[in-house]
TORGUZA-45994 format. One line per 5 residues: number of its first residue (from 0); for each residue x, y, z of C-alpha. Coordinates in Angstrom, 3 decimals. Layout:
BEGIN
NUM> X,Y,Z  ... .
//
This chain:
BEGIN
0> 93.023,86.694,83.464  95.871,84.649,84.924  95.966,80.938,84.113  92.291,81.130,83.166  91.304,82.685,86.503 .
5> 90.071,86.232,86.929  92.298,88.407,89.078  92.116,92.047,90.143  94.855,94.629,89.808  94.276,97.841,91.733 .
10> 96.468,100.961,91.530  97.786,102.610,94.649  96.751,106.232,95.015  99.952,108.175,94.288  98.685,111.378,95.880 .
15> 97.677,109.620,99.095  100.942,107.687,99.193  103.278,110.638,98.629  101.238,113.787,99.213  102.111,114.909,95.678 .
20> 99.712,117.200,93.878  101.544,117.496,90.541  99.903,114.845,88.330  102.447,115.356,85.516  105.262,114.501,87.925 .
25> 103.263,111.546,89.257  103.129,110.029,85.752  106.922,109.844,85.670  107.220,108.102,89.043  107.275,104.360,89.770 .
30> 103.733,102.975,89.874  102.685,100.071,92.118  99.613,97.900,91.703  98.081,95.426,94.140  97.162,92.127,92.470 .
35> 94.489,89.985,94.113  93.559,86.322,93.427  96.977,85.216,92.159  97.511,81.491,91.645  98.682,79.906,94.904 .
40> 101.580,78.131,93.178  103.116,81.330,91.747  106.577,82.564,92.635  107.966,86.101,92.355  109.400,85.076,88.975 .
45> 106.013,83.859,87.694  104.467,87.168,88.707  107.244,89.126,86.984  106.965,87.033,83.813  103.217,87.644,83.608 .
50> 103.316,91.421,84.137  106.401,92.288,82.062  104.159,92.332,78.992  102.567,95.538,80.353  105.782,97.518,80.801 .
55> 109.127,97.733,82.563  108.672,95.956,85.911  110.949,97.210,88.682  109.644,94.821,91.335  107.265,91.856,91.517 .
60> 106.602,90.441,94.989  104.222,87.678,95.986  103.024,87.785,99.572  104.047,84.546,101.270  103.367,83.020,104.662 .
65> 105.870,81.566,107.149  105.993,78.310,105.172  106.854,80.151,101.937  103.389,79.487,100.467  101.614,82.172,98.451 .
70> 98.845,84.100,100.179  97.208,84.756,96.782  98.082,88.429,96.429  101.052,90.437,95.232  102.527,93.847,94.474 .
75> 103.988,94.836,91.103  105.909,98.097,90.618  106.319,99.493,87.118  108.938,102.051,86.118  106.269,104.683,85.334 .
80> 102.491,104.934,85.140  102.900,104.922,81.363  104.185,101.335,81.488  101.592,100.068,83.969 .
//
């Protein structure tokens, strides 16, 4: 839940993204999630502030249009899968 609204956070498939087959090694790699249904008024900082409670966030990026308005989805990268 974000600001009382239900959102979805979906993990990227590490194996498909990198071709890696070693799942132990994959757990120690940065882990990115796709977040859907974000509030339209959120900034990158708002996104970061919300997800830092789940672990060490390396990157938090809202998708924005040409007028710098949120498209309602984002990507958050955690330091490892253990933090995400």
